[in-house]
Backbone bond lengths (Angstrom), bond angles and torsions (degrees), N, CA, C in turn:
res aa  C-N    CA-C-N  psi(-1)  N-CA   C-N-CA  omega(-1)  CA-C   N-CA-C  phi
1 M - - - 1.433 - - 1.510 112.21 -
2 I 1.367 118.16 -43.36 1.441 121.56 -177.37 1.551 107.41 -104.46
3 R 1.319 116.52 121.35 1.478 120.61 176.04 1.512 107.88 -107.18
4 V 1.356 115.04 142.22 1.458 122.65 -176.94 1.515 107.89 -127.81
5 R 1.339 115.79 134.41 1.488 121.53 174.25 1.513 108.05 -140.34
6 D 1.323 117.31 130.81 1.462 122.63 176.22 1.538 109.08 -104.24
7 D 1.336 114.97 126.95 1.467 122.15 175.65 1.493 108.26 -133.39
8 D 1.352 116.57 108.95 1.438 121.32 176.51 1.568 109.29 57.55
9 D 1.360 115.56 -113.32 1.467 119.42 -174.87 1.511 114.04 -99.56
10 I 1.342 118.81 10.17 1.457 123.55 -176.28 1.492 111.48 -127.36
11 R 1.293 117.68 126.29 1.493 123.11 166.29 1.514 106.25 -93.71
12 T 1.330 117.40 126.68 1.462 122.35 173.98 1.531 107.61 -100.05
13 V 1.338 114.85 121.56 1.473 121.50 174.99 1.492 108.32 -112.33
14 T 1.338 115.23 119.87 1.466 122.46 -175.19 1.500 111.65 -112.81
15 L 1.318 116.71 124.64 1.490 121.86 170.14 1.513 105.19 -76.62
16 D 1.338 117.51 117.30 1.450 119.65 -166.60 1.536 112.46 -124.56
17 R 1.302 116.05 63.70 1.476 122.45 170.17 1.530 107.37 -131.09
18 P 1.326 117.78 62.48 1.476 119.96 -172.68 1.503 113.02 -58.92
19 D 1.338 120.23 -29.58 1.473 122.04 -178.49 1.527 110.85 -66.37
20 S 1.365 116.93 -23.80 1.464 120.40 -179.45 1.545 108.05 -113.33
21 R 1.329 117.02 21.19 1.438 122.35 -178.41 1.549 111.74 54.80
22 N 1.322 113.55 35.55 1.479 122.56 175.43 1.542 113.09 59.73
23 A 1.365 115.34 34.48 1.468 119.30 175.67 1.512 109.49 -64.71
24 L 1.331 116.56 145.00 1.463 122.95 -170.56 1.528 110.04 -101.37
25 R 1.348 113.15 128.57 1.463 121.42 172.73 1.528 109.10 -99.49
26 P 1.311 119.68 169.60 1.456 119.88 -177.91 1.559 114.16 -54.63
27 D 1.328 115.75 -45.20 1.484 118.14 -179.29 1.538 110.06 -67.33
28 D 1.310 117.56 -33.32 1.467 120.03 178.26 1.526 110.53 -62.23
29 L 1.298 116.40 -39.08 1.460 120.54 176.81 1.488 111.41 -59.07
30 D 1.310 116.69 -46.16 1.485 122.26 179.15 1.537 111.07 -61.47
31 E 1.307 115.91 -42.79 1.489 121.74 179.62 1.553 109.21 -62.39
32 L 1.336 114.43 -45.53 1.484 118.05 -179.55 1.517 111.00 -63.71
33 R 1.315 117.37 -41.33 1.467 121.53 178.36 1.522 111.33 -58.33
34 V 1.337 116.41 -47.10 1.464 120.13 -178.03 1.548 110.50 -67.41
35 A 1.346 116.05 -40.05 1.460 120.07 -178.72 1.514 111.72 -58.89
36 V 1.316 116.71 -38.58 1.472 120.00 -179.69 1.496 110.82 -81.59
37 A 1.353 116.78 -44.93 1.483 119.53 -175.89 1.528 111.94 -63.35
38 D 1.349 116.89 -29.82 1.459 121.09 -176.85 1.517 113.31 -90.16
39 A 1.319 118.61 -1.81 1.462 121.15 -176.46 1.531 110.69 -64.16
40 E 1.287 116.90 130.76 1.476 123.69 174.89 1.509 112.70 -103.10
41 T 1.326 117.06 -2.17 1.455 119.98 176.91 1.542 110.61 -83.98
42 P 1.353 116.99 153.20 1.434 117.78 179.36 1.538 115.72 -61.56
43 V 1.354 114.69 -29.65 1.447 120.66 -176.87 1.536 110.01 -128.39
44 T 1.295 117.78 140.41 1.451 123.36 171.12 1.509 108.05 -117.88
45 Y 1.326 116.25 130.78 1.475 121.45 -179.64 1.544 108.06 -106.78
46 L 1.294 117.99 118.61 1.452 124.46 -176.99 1.510 109.83 -103.41
47 R 1.319 116.44 126.91 1.484 120.29 -175.90 1.514 108.85 -144.91
48 G 1.326 115.55 170.52 1.468 123.09 174.16 1.484 111.48 -115.49
49 A 1.347 118.31 145.04 1.462 122.15 176.46 1.523 110.63 -82.35
50 G 1.298 117.01 149.47 1.468 121.12 174.77 1.548 111.75 80.20
51 S 1.316 116.37 -149.67 1.409 121.93 -168.65 1.527 115.13 -89.26
52 A 1.362 117.64 -3.77 1.430 121.77 -179.69 1.547 109.66 -129.54
53 F 1.335 113.32 154.98 1.481 117.38 170.98 1.511 110.00 -76.45
54 C 1.332 116.37 -61.91 1.456 120.05 179.53 1.525 108.65 -167.07
55 A 1.348 114.79 127.41 1.460 120.86 178.92 1.496 113.86 -78.84
56 G 1.343 117.90 -2.50 1.458 121.20 -179.21 1.486 112.49 98.35
57 A 1.293 118.62 -149.19 1.500 122.85 -179.58 1.529 107.89 -70.40
58 D 1.335 114.73 142.43 1.457 121.71 171.88 1.535 108.26 -69.76
59 L 1.309 117.19 110.63 1.461 120.60 -173.12 1.519 112.23 -67.60
60 D 1.331 118.24 -29.56 1.475 120.39 173.86 1.536 110.99 -62.12
61 A 1.314 114.53 -40.17 1.480 118.91 177.33 1.507 110.50 -68.50
62 V 1.328 117.54 -38.93 1.472 120.45 178.73 1.494 111.27 -62.19
63 A 1.333 116.29 -44.52 1.495 120.21 -177.16 1.505 112.68 -64.09
64 A 1.367 116.73 -25.24 1.461 121.40 -178.05 1.522 114.23 -91.81
65 L 1.309 116.28 0.18 1.495 120.03 -173.31 1.531 112.04 -71.76
66 D 1.346 115.83 134.70 1.433 120.53 171.20 1.553 111.55 -79.04
67 D 1.333 113.95 -31.88 1.465 120.66 -177.38 1.525 108.40 -132.04
68 P 1.332 118.83 86.50 1.491 121.04 -179.49 1.510 112.48 -57.45
69 S 1.357 117.57 -32.21 1.458 118.40 -176.31 1.529 110.47 -66.95
70 E 1.304 118.98 -29.01 1.477 120.90 177.46 1.528 110.19 -68.27
71 F 1.339 117.28 -37.71 1.435 120.51 176.83 1.567 110.47 -63.71
72 A 1.335 114.16 -39.90 1.479 118.27 175.19 1.522 111.16 -62.15
73 R 1.296 117.00 -43.66 1.452 120.75 179.55 1.526 112.56 -63.71
74 R 1.353 116.47 -39.66 1.483 118.99 176.52 1.500 110.56 -62.95
75 G 1.338 117.44 -40.86 1.431 119.52 177.97 1.505 111.92 -65.89
76 Q 1.352 117.46 -37.28 1.448 120.56 175.34 1.522 112.70 -63.69
77 R 1.340 115.60 -42.79 1.485 120.06 177.88 1.527 111.28 -59.66
78 T 1.328 114.29 -40.23 1.486 117.92 -178.71 1.503 110.64 -70.02
79 A 1.322 118.93 -43.75 1.435 122.28 178.06 1.555 110.92 -63.39
80 S 1.310 117.63 -37.30 1.448 121.75 178.53 1.562 109.20 -67.84
81 A 1.313 116.51 -33.79 1.459 119.35 178.27 1.508 112.13 -64.64
82 L 1.333 115.75 -37.38 1.506 119.89 175.55 1.484 109.27 -64.28
83 A 1.330 118.55 -44.57 1.442 121.82 -175.14 1.539 112.60 -71.57
84 D 1.325 116.23 -32.98 1.468 121.20 -171.51 1.512 113.49 -96.74
85 A 1.334 119.16 -16.08 1.465 120.61 -175.77 1.514 112.41 -61.47
86 D 1.339 115.70 149.13 1.478 119.65 177.74 1.566 110.77 -62.17
87 T 1.303 115.32 -35.70 1.487 119.88 -179.12 1.525 108.54 -69.25
88 V 1.346 116.55 142.05 1.464 123.10 173.32 1.514 108.80 -77.20
89 V 1.303 118.01 122.40 1.467 123.54 -177.01 1.501 109.25 -96.53
90 V 1.340 116.48 112.17 1.422 121.98 173.46 1.526 109.38 -102.88
91 C 1.334 116.24 121.76 1.445 120.90 -175.80 1.525 108.04 -102.89
92 G 1.350 115.49 119.22 1.434 121.28 174.28 1.502 112.99 -99.30
93 I 1.328 116.31 112.27 1.461 121.16 -175.34 1.496 110.63 -100.84
94 D 1.306 116.42 115.87 1.485 123.77 179.11 1.499 105.97 -128.32
95 G 1.332 117.15 118.84 1.456 120.26 -174.57 1.533 111.67 86.66
96 A 1.327 115.69 -155.58 1.464 119.89 -171.28 1.513 113.21 -79.77
97 A 1.346 116.00 133.00 1.433 122.97 167.93 1.560 104.49 -118.42
98 R 1.328 115.04 120.08 1.480 118.52 -176.46 1.549 107.86 -132.64
99 G 1.344 115.36 144.55 1.427 121.09 173.97 1.503 114.23 50.54
100 G 1.366 114.33 -116.37 1.460 118.67 179.79 1.502 113.49 -61.00
101 G 1.300 119.05 -23.74 1.472 120.46 173.74 1.516 111.32 -65.41
102 V 1.318 116.96 -40.63 1.488 121.47 173.60 1.517 108.15 -61.82
103 E 1.324 118.25 -41.57 1.452 120.16 -174.90 1.529 111.70 -66.87
104 M 1.334 116.91 -39.06 1.481 119.47 175.52 1.527 110.40 -65.69
105 A 1.315 117.32 -35.82 1.458 118.94 176.71 1.540 109.58 -66.71
106 L 1.341 116.92 -40.95 1.478 119.99 -179.70 1.515 112.14 -62.91
107 A 1.324 116.66 -33.02 1.475 120.91 179.70 1.538 111.93 -75.81
108 S 1.327 117.42 -18.78 1.465 120.67 178.74 1.517 110.20 -72.47
109 D 1.318 115.03 160.91 1.467 120.28 -176.26 1.518 112.89 -79.68
110 V 1.333 116.43 -37.35 1.467 122.73 -179.23 1.523 107.12 -133.12
111 R 1.349 115.61 131.15 1.471 120.18 -179.87 1.528 108.11 -118.55
112 V 1.331 115.63 122.72 1.456 122.80 -178.77 1.491 108.32 -127.34
113 A 1.354 115.94 133.35 1.486 121.61 -177.58 1.495 111.27 -113.72
114 T 1.323 114.06 154.12 1.460 119.88 166.81 1.512 107.55 -89.82
115 P 1.354 118.11 167.63 1.471 119.51 176.45 1.528 113.76 -60.71
116 D 1.327 118.02 -20.99 1.472 121.24 -179.61 1.527 113.53 -89.42
117 A 1.343 118.15 0.90 1.444 119.33 -178.83 1.513 112.58 -74.42
118 T 1.309 116.64 144.89 1.446 124.10 172.55 1.523 109.98 -136.82
119 F 1.356 116.20 152.67 1.442 122.00 -171.56 1.553 108.44 -132.05
120 G 1.317 116.26 136.17 1.454 119.14 177.23 1.516 112.58 -159.49
121 E 1.344 114.77 150.50 1.489 122.48 174.16 1.534 107.09 -115.76
122 P 1.336 117.63 81.08 1.482 120.82 -172.71 1.533 113.60 -80.58
123 G 1.358 117.79 -3.28 1.458 119.10 -175.39 1.506 114.84 -54.63
124 V 1.332 117.16 -35.08 1.455 121.13 -178.17 1.527 112.87 -57.45
125 S 1.356 116.26 -30.27 1.443 120.53 -178.69 1.498 114.18 -69.41
126 F 1.329 117.16 -22.90 1.502 119.59 176.89 1.514 110.27 -123.33
127 G 1.317 118.12 23.23 1.473 121.37 166.81 1.528 116.30 89.76
128 L 1.372 117.03 20.07 1.444 120.01 178.77 1.555 111.01 -123.63
129 F 1.305 116.27 179.90 1.455 120.61 174.89 1.514 107.74 -151.54
130 G 1.301 117.12 172.61 1.465 121.57 -179.25 1.526 114.50 -73.17
131 A 1.291 116.80 102.47 1.477 122.29 -172.89 1.494 114.12 -104.37
132 W 1.317 117.77 12.22 1.470 122.44 179.20 1.543 108.46 -102.45
133 G 1.326 117.06 37.69 1.454 122.06 179.90 1.524 112.19 93.06
134 G 1.286 118.38 3.38 1.441 122.43 -175.60 1.506 114.33 -64.88
135 T 1.343 117.45 -38.71 1.451 119.09 179.89 1.523 112.21 -70.57
136 V 1.338 116.96 -18.44 1.495 119.89 174.86 1.492 110.14 -86.97
137 R 1.344 119.40 -47.58 1.456 122.68 -171.46 1.510 114.46 -79.27
138 L 1.337 117.36 -32.49 1.453 119.27 -174.07 1.535 112.79 -60.91
139 P 1.346 118.87 -47.32 1.509 117.89 176.18 1.494 115.06 -70.48
140 R 1.340 118.48 -12.74 1.501 119.40 172.44 1.539 109.40 -78.49
141 V 1.321 116.29 -32.61 1.462 120.86 -175.99 1.511 112.20 -85.73
142 M 1.305 115.97 -47.10 1.506 122.37 175.56 1.531 108.88 -101.37
143 R 1.298 114.57 162.43 1.449 118.12 170.43 1.544 109.42 -59.42
144 E 1.328 117.67 146.25 1.451 119.45 -172.35 1.529 111.99 -59.16
145 G 1.302 116.62 -41.86 1.483 118.56 179.41 1.514 112.67 -61.78
146 D 1.365 115.02 -43.22 1.470 120.22 178.05 1.527 110.07 -64.68
147 A 1.332 115.72 -38.97 1.460 119.20 -177.75 1.563 109.69 -65.57
148 L 1.328 116.23 -43.91 1.440 118.84 177.53 1.518 112.36 -62.61
149 E 1.312 117.86 -43.32 1.467 120.98 179.50 1.527 111.06 -61.88
150 F 1.340 114.65 -42.93 1.462 120.96 -179.73 1.510 111.24 -61.16
151 A 1.342 117.64 -46.65 1.461 121.93 -176.93 1.503 112.80 -75.42
152 L 1.360 116.24 -37.49 1.472 118.82 -176.65 1.539 113.76 -77.12
153 S 1.276 116.04 -28.65 1.497 119.90 -173.85 1.537 110.65 -89.51
154 G 1.352 118.54 -27.12 1.421 120.56 -174.04 1.539 113.65 73.71
155 R 1.345 113.65 12.22 1.461 119.03 -176.92 1.529 111.91 -68.78
156 V 1.310 116.21 144.66 1.475 121.81 179.28 1.518 109.12 -93.97
157 L 1.337 114.35 131.50 1.467 120.66 176.31 1.523 109.76 -101.73
158 D 1.343 115.08 139.21 1.444 117.13 172.47 1.537 108.73 -82.71
159 A 1.319 116.96 -179.26 1.463 120.21 -172.61 1.514 111.66 -64.03
160 E 1.330 116.86 -43.30 1.439 118.81 -178.40 1.504 113.60 -69.38
161 E 1.362 117.77 -36.97 1.478 121.13 172.18 1.521 111.55 -61.29
162 A 1.314 115.88 -39.14 1.480 120.02 179.43 1.553 109.56 -67.41
163 R 1.301 117.56 -36.42 1.479 118.84 178.33 1.524 109.33 -68.75
164 Q 1.305 119.45 -42.47 1.439 121.15 -179.02 1.541 111.93 -65.22
165 A 1.335 115.51 -31.79 1.485 121.25 179.10 1.508 112.39 -80.34
166 G 1.333 118.97 -8.80 1.441 122.38 -178.51 1.519 114.54 88.47
167 L 1.300 116.65 5.71 1.467 120.02 -179.19 1.528 111.34 -73.19
168 V 1.292 118.09 -31.74 1.502 122.83 169.38 1.487 109.91 -128.46
169 S 1.322 116.47 156.64 1.471 120.82 -177.80 1.482 112.08 -92.75
170 R 1.312 118.45 -27.46 1.474 121.41 -178.18 1.523 110.54 -145.82
171 V 1.317 115.53 154.12 1.477 121.11 169.67 1.518 105.22 -120.14
172 V 1.333 115.80 115.52 1.463 123.19 -174.48 1.530 111.01 -138.70
173 D 1.290 116.23 159.84 1.487 118.78 177.40 1.531 111.92 -71.49
174 D 1.322 117.57 -32.31 1.471 120.60 -175.83 1.502 110.49 -127.28
175 P 1.336 119.88 89.55 1.457 120.05 -179.10 1.507 114.67 -58.96
176 R 1.347 117.48 -29.08 1.442 119.67 -178.72 1.540 112.23 -61.93
177 A 1.336 115.77 -28.76 1.480 120.11 175.83 1.493 112.40 -57.25
178 V 1.398 116.80 -32.50 1.445 118.61 178.64 1.499 110.20 -72.10
179 A 1.352 117.11 -36.63 1.463 119.59 175.12 1.514 109.97 -60.80
180 T 1.310 118.37 -43.56 1.447 123.50 178.50 1.527 111.15 -60.55
181 E 1.335 116.08 -43.90 1.452 120.37 177.52 1.527 111.82 -60.23
182 I 1.307 117.08 -45.57 1.494 119.72 179.01 1.510 110.49 -66.28
183 A 1.315 119.04 -37.50 1.437 121.88 -178.08 1.514 112.97 -66.48
184 S 1.330 119.11 -12.76 1.441 121.10 177.22 1.527 113.00 -75.21
185 G 1.321 116.90 -11.52 1.452 121.43 177.03 1.505 111.96 -75.65
186 K 1.320 117.00 164.80 1.459 122.12 178.29 1.509 110.25 -68.85
187 P 1.328 118.68 129.23 1.502 121.69 -174.45 1.517 112.32 -54.63
188 A 1.331 118.20 -43.66 1.468 120.33 -177.09 1.544 110.00 -64.86
189 A 1.311 117.13 -37.38 1.457 120.05 179.99 1.537 109.48 -69.01
190 L 1.347 117.26 -40.62 1.482 121.28 178.62 1.537 109.75 -59.73
191 R 1.303 116.08 -47.76 1.466 120.14 179.74 1.530 112.26 -60.42
192 T 1.329 113.57 -43.11 1.473 118.15 -176.94 1.511 112.37 -67.99
193 I 1.336 116.58 -44.91 1.469 121.10 177.57 1.522 109.85 -57.16
194 K 1.334 117.43 -46.29 1.447 120.59 179.27 1.537 110.93 -59.82
195 R 1.305 117.17 -49.84 1.435 120.86 -177.84 1.539 111.30 -58.83
196 R 1.323 115.65 -43.83 1.455 118.73 -176.94 1.548 110.12 -67.09
197 M 1.308 117.63 -43.08 1.464 117.56 -177.02 1.527 111.16 -76.74
198 R 1.307 117.79 -19.69 1.480 119.50 175.72 1.542 111.80 -86.27
199 D 1.318 118.29 -7.02 1.441 121.45 -175.19 1.515 109.12 -70.27
200 R 1.338 117.05 123.77 1.478 120.96 -177.81 1.561 111.92 -106.24
201 R 1.303 116.98 12.21 1.444 119.80 -179.96 1.524 109.90 -74.39
202 E 1.312 117.32 170.95 1.490 120.16 -179.53 1.511 110.63 -63.03
203 D 1.335 116.50 158.88 1.478 122.37 -167.10 1.521 112.09 -58.32
204 G 1.336 118.15 -44.52 1.453 119.64 -175.97 1.514 111.88 -61.90
205 T 1.335 115.68 -41.11 1.495 119.30 179.25 1.514 110.44 -65.45
206 Q 1.335 116.57 -41.21 1.446 121.71 179.37 1.565 110.34 -63.33
207 E 1.312 116.36 -41.25 1.477 119.43 -177.51 1.518 110.92 -66.51
208 R 1.324 118.13 -40.79 1.475 121.93 174.78 1.521 111.35 -60.07
209 A 1.318 115.55 -46.00 1.493 120.51 178.99 1.520 110.58 -63.64
210 E 1.356 116.57 -38.76 1.432 120.51 179.09 1.540 111.18 -63.93
211 A 1.355 116.35 -44.24 1.492 119.03 178.75 1.512 110.66 -62.16
212 A 1.297 118.84 -42.11 1.465 121.37 179.99 1.512 111.84 -64.33
213 A 1.336 116.40 -42.52 1.433 121.15 179.77 1.529 111.56 -64.85
214 F 1.344 116.17 -38.40 1.438 120.90 176.78 1.518 111.56 -63.06
215 A 1.315 116.34 -43.62 1.480 119.98 178.03 1.538 111.13 -61.43
216 D 1.337 117.19 -39.77 1.461 120.78 178.88 1.537 110.35 -61.94
217 L 1.349 116.40 -43.25 1.455 119.15 -178.10 1.533 111.61 -68.63
218 V 1.320 116.34 -37.88 1.485 119.99 176.11 1.524 109.85 -59.83
219 A 1.323 116.08 -44.72 1.462 119.76 -179.16 1.544 110.26 -62.95
220 T 1.293 116.76 -38.14 1.471 121.90 -178.55 1.515 112.54 -70.30
221 H 1.325 117.71 -39.32 1.448 122.73 -171.40 1.511 113.20 -117.27
222 R 1.298 117.44 29.03 1.494 119.47 -174.98 1.493 114.93 -57.58
223 E 1.357 116.64 -43.81 1.465 119.78 -178.58 1.519 111.21 -65.81
224 E 1.316 116.97 -41.69 1.482 119.31 -179.00 1.510 110.52 -67.22
225 I 1.354 117.26 -36.02 1.434 121.39 178.71 1.563 110.04 -63.61
226 A 1.314 115.49 -44.58 1.456 120.24 179.28 1.517 110.64 -63.07
227 A 1.318 116.81 -40.29 1.443 121.01 -177.77 1.532 112.55 -69.74
228 S 1.310 117.74 -21.72 1.447 121.38 -174.70 1.569 112.69 -89.40
229 R 1.327 116.83 0.66 1.498 119.36 -174.12 1.487 111.28 -64.69
230 G 1.302 118.36 -27.54 1.464 118.98 -179.71 1.500 115.71 -88.17
231 D 1.357 117.22 0.22 1.473 119.76 -177.16 1.564 110.92 -70.66
């Protein structure tokens, strides 16, 4: 289900069940978590095979669960792995992102859509909601009122609506090009920027950590910094 390919500075992780629109089963979540957590490349590019990004949880698997809360926890662990990994996760959404697919995108660091991308949280129509961290991350990414309306209504957003709502940062024909652009940065700086912006501690603690990380980067790249003054 999960395919991994490393090319230079980018690991490509592909959700590869196109016949089911890349719906995620419990084992798929574990594979995705390992694929991202084990990445040694500065950037990981997450994509879906076929005409959809990800339809979310495999509902046949959900219906057969003895312990639905464990499935939720597995999804939460996978989403947290995307958010916490040293590698910068760029999510390229082409086609439909639904439910858990939206949640995996939310956990990524950068979300980029093609013009054909669409986003929806349809769980409310059959009595569910996004339990892979979606209720936590969605109002951080979108304004709280917009996030509530999006989740409560089950309405589908097109790519431009998603960009205007802050759900994606860009709408482009080739999302991988954004991953390549980001991968051109210095790996240590990429890791540090991600860690600092992901830090949820109180402001004073974050600022002290930010200053220390800045000093470390200056020490590492002092000669290049000096050489760039004339640019």
